[in-house]
N, C-alpha and C positions, 0 to 999 in steps of 0.2 A: 647402291643396291647390288646384291650379290646375284649371282647367275640363276641360281635357283628361282629366286623371286622374279627376276627378270623374265623368264621363260615359263613361269607359273608351273613348275614341277612339283607335283605334291610332296610335302616333308615326309610322308610315310611310305614312299616309293621303295621298292627293292630291285635292285639292277645287278644281274649276274654277268660276269664276263667269262667268256669260253674261247678255246683255242689251243692249239697244240704247243708243244714245249718251243720257248724261244720267240712267241710273238708278241710278247711284253704284256701279258696279262695284269701283273703284280705293279708294273709302272703306271698303266692306265687306271687301275683301281686306286692307287693313291691319288692321282692327278683329278680324277672325278669326284672323289671323296672330298678333297680339299675345296674344289670349286663349287661343289653343292653343298658342303658343310654336312655330309653325311659320314656315318661311321663305316669302318672297313670289317671284313670278315675272310679271314686267311684259312687254307687248308692247314692243319696241323699234322705233321710227319714224326716229330720227334719222340713223341710218346706212343707210338703205333707198336704194338708188341709183335706184329706179324711181318713188319718191312723187311729186317734182316733175314728171316726165315725164308720169305718169299725170294728173295734174291740168290738164296743157296739151294732152292728146290721149288720151281714154278708149279710144277704138277700137284705136289703135295700141300702147298699153301695159298694157290690163288683163290680158292673158293673162300677160305677163311679171310684173307687180305679184303676181298670184295665185299663180303658182309659186314666187316669191321667197318670200312669206308661208309657203306650204306647207313649204318647205324650212327655213325659220327656226324654224317652230313644231314641226315634227317633231323638229329638234335639240334644241330646248329641252325636249320632252316627255321624250326619251330620256335627256337629261341629270338631269332631274328624278328618274326612276325609277333611274337609274344610282346617284345619290346616296343613294338609300334611302328616297325620299319625305319625308313631312312639310312638305308646300307647300300654300299657297293659290295660285292661278293666276289671273291677271286676263285673261281672255276665253279661249275654246276654240278649237282647231284646227277643229272641226266648223263653225264659223260661216262660215268662208271658203268653204266650197263649198255649204252649204245656204241661204246668202243672199246673198253678195257675187258670187261666181262666176254663180250662177245668175241673179241680177239683171241683170248685164251681158249674158248671153246673150240673155235675153228681151227686153231693151232694145234689142239689135243691136249693143252696144259690144264685143262678144265673138263671134268667128266660131263656126258650129256645130262646124267641125273642131278648133278651139282648146279650145271647151269640152268636147268629148268627150275629147280628149287629156288636158285637166286633170282631168275627173272621173275617167278611168282611172287616171291616175297618183295621185290621192288614193285610190282604191279599194285599189290595189294596196299603198300605204304604209300607210294608216290602218285601212281596214276589213277587218282580218285578225286572227286570234288572236294573232299575234305582237305586235301594236302595244298598248304599255301604256296602256290607257283609265283616265280617272281612276276615282277610287271612286265620286265624287258629282259632278253638275253643278248648281251652285245658279243657278236662272234667276230674275232680277229683273224683275218686270213691273208695270205701272201703266197707267192710263188716258193717252191721248194728251195731254190736257190737263195732267195732272201732270207728264209728262215734258218737255213744252215749257216749263212753269213752272221746271222744274230747270235746263233748257238756258239759259233767260233769266237766272236767277240766277246762274249759273256766269259768265256775261258772256265767254266766248270770242267773238270778232268773227266769227271765220270761220262758226260755229255759228249765231250769231244772225242772220247774212246769208243762211243757207241756206233756200230757200222751204219753207214749212210743207207743201206737197205732199210733199216728199223725206222729211221725218219721218213723214207719215202711212202713206207707202208702207213705210219700213222697220219701222214699228210692226206692221204687218199682216204683213209678212214675217216678221218675228221669231215672231209669234203662230203662224203657219202650220208654222213651222220646229220649234218646240218641241212641238208638238202630234204631231208624227211623229217625234220624236228618241227613239232607243233604245238608243244605244251604252253608256249607263251609267245608273244610277239617277238621278232628278231631283227636286232640292227647289225647289217655286215659292214665291217669297216676294213680297209685294206690298210696294212700296216705302213704303206709307203705314202699314204695320203694324210699323215698328221705325225706331229712330234710331240709326244706326252711331257717332254721336259722342257717344252718351250712356253708352258705358262698358258696365260688365258689366250694368247693369240690362236693357238693349235686347239685348244680345249673346246672354246666356244662353240665352233660350228659343229662340234660333235654332240654337245648338249642341247643346240638347236634341233639337230635330228631326234635326239632322244625325246625332246618335248613335243615334237610334232607326232611321233608314234603314240606317245602316252595320251595326248590329247584325242588321238583319233579312238584309241583303245577306249578311253572314258566315254566318249560320244556314243561308241557302238553299245556300251554297257548301259547308257541311259535311255536308249530308244526301246 
């Protein structure tokens, strides 16, 4: 018996994984998808026409980049649900507006009118009863020290050269964002409490937690 059947997790479930850089979103996405026999959905950056321009000039291209991400994530979310669900999704559509666009506005690299236009567009597209929200958002959290250690171990040069102040700010922004998030149920996991590379032994307790939340959600919907 596979774990999805054992814990009675609906085969059409859509689970999104969120968290700052270095928490292991992709690793957990793969581990859960394998254990539940779900498909995966990843952010595509290779074909993004604004990314290089954005890094050269934040102020000029931040609005364009965020609108592009919004459109691409919206299309991906729509495709997932049209397919019938059964997906683990690496990164959520909600982080773009709640963290990144807001950060650019507050730092002055996105104008007030562009920020208002972007948030209005986001609300019209996403924050409606018609948008297919995930069944569950898994938020991966850990101390700043643990996250910096993982970034260092991962060894990506661009990340290692990024000032610690930036990671500290992102850590704080993610915590503020998740504390007010309400678009779907949330499961918070501390990155020190599991090892997604350790197979079923570490993943099964997470799946049990997922099942409990989904069953409670379905119970409330049935009332």
